[in-house]
C-alpha positions, 0 to 999 in steps of 0.5 A: 762394208770393210773390204780387203782389196788385193790383186796379183798385178801389183800395187801399181796396176791400173785395174787395182786403182780403178776398183779401189776408187769404186769401192771406196765411195761407200766402203772402208777399204784397205789395199794389200797387193804384191810389190810387183807382177805376180800373175799366174802364180797360182795359190803359192805362199811365201815360206823360209824368208821374211815378207817385206810390207811397205805402206804405200801412197796412191795418188788419187786414192784415200784408202790405206794401201800396203805392198808385199814382197810376196804372192796374192795369197800372202797379201790375203794372209798378211792383210787378214791376220795383221793389217786388218786384224784388229777391225776385222774383214767383211770381204775380200775383193781381188782384182781387177785382173788385166785379162779374164780368168775363165775355164781351167785358167782359174787354176793358175790365177793368182787373182783367183787364188787370192779370193780362195785364200779369203775363203779358206779364212772364213771370209766370203771373196769376189775375184774380179777380171777384165778381158783384154782384146789387144789393148782394149780393156774395160776396168771402169765397167768391170769395177761398176759390176764388181760394186753391183755383185758386192751389193748383191752379195751384201743383201743376199748373204754369201756363205763364208767358204764361197768365192764368186769369179766375175768376168767382164768382156771388153765390149762397150757397156751398152753392148753388154747383154746382162750377167750370166751365172754359169759354170766354168768351161775347159781350156782357153789355150792349147799349150804350146812352147817355142824354143827361144834360144840355146846355150850349150846343153841348155834349151830355152823355151817360152809358153806361146799358147794358141786360143781354143776356139772350141768351148763347151755350151753353157760355160763362162768362156762361151757366155763371155764370148757372146757378150755377157758379164759371167758370174761363177761360184767357186769352192776350194774343196777338190774332193770327188765326192762321186768317187769316194764310195767307189774307192772305199769299196776297192780299198776295203 
């Protein structure tokens, strides 16, 4: 398959390199990634000034690689419309993210947003994230699960407007209980901001969230905490169809 590989942790991220090595074993891969860290940038794109695209050599990886002075969504757009345009792209894979993208955090995630940008362009996409527990993270295991899900997607046609969100726990492979297909959960963190300084009339705050230990049953948050790899289908259509008819009655 022809794979466009992107991320939000940047072109030099370990997770990107490990996933590239796994995927290029039996696929054609082109890497297009931000030139620096772009975590939690959501689905922003760059307007008003040029994007700088630079060819990069990554030691130990044979795939072509490019850095982009923009966001993960920019990387998808440049990759699809310019770098991979003449050959076509079968699927977009975003990751491996340093930390999970579960629950409502998927709304802020550059990793997931890059995958959604692929779907917007009519290309099926997979977002891949690995749980960060202190300094422990299983990029290698996450890469193998990504390859497994890719194979399943190839054999069982995945709709072009669909995104699969894959999250892998930070436990030994022998302790992983399997894959759970499930819905996304609620909030991972209780939002907090800590004052970090003052300068005259200016006050500086830094995000300092506290992990939320309460989560809904049957969600990605619950299953990952219980030792499962989670797989959640996403769609970028945010329309609340249940409310459309009610609103029509009120407006009309």
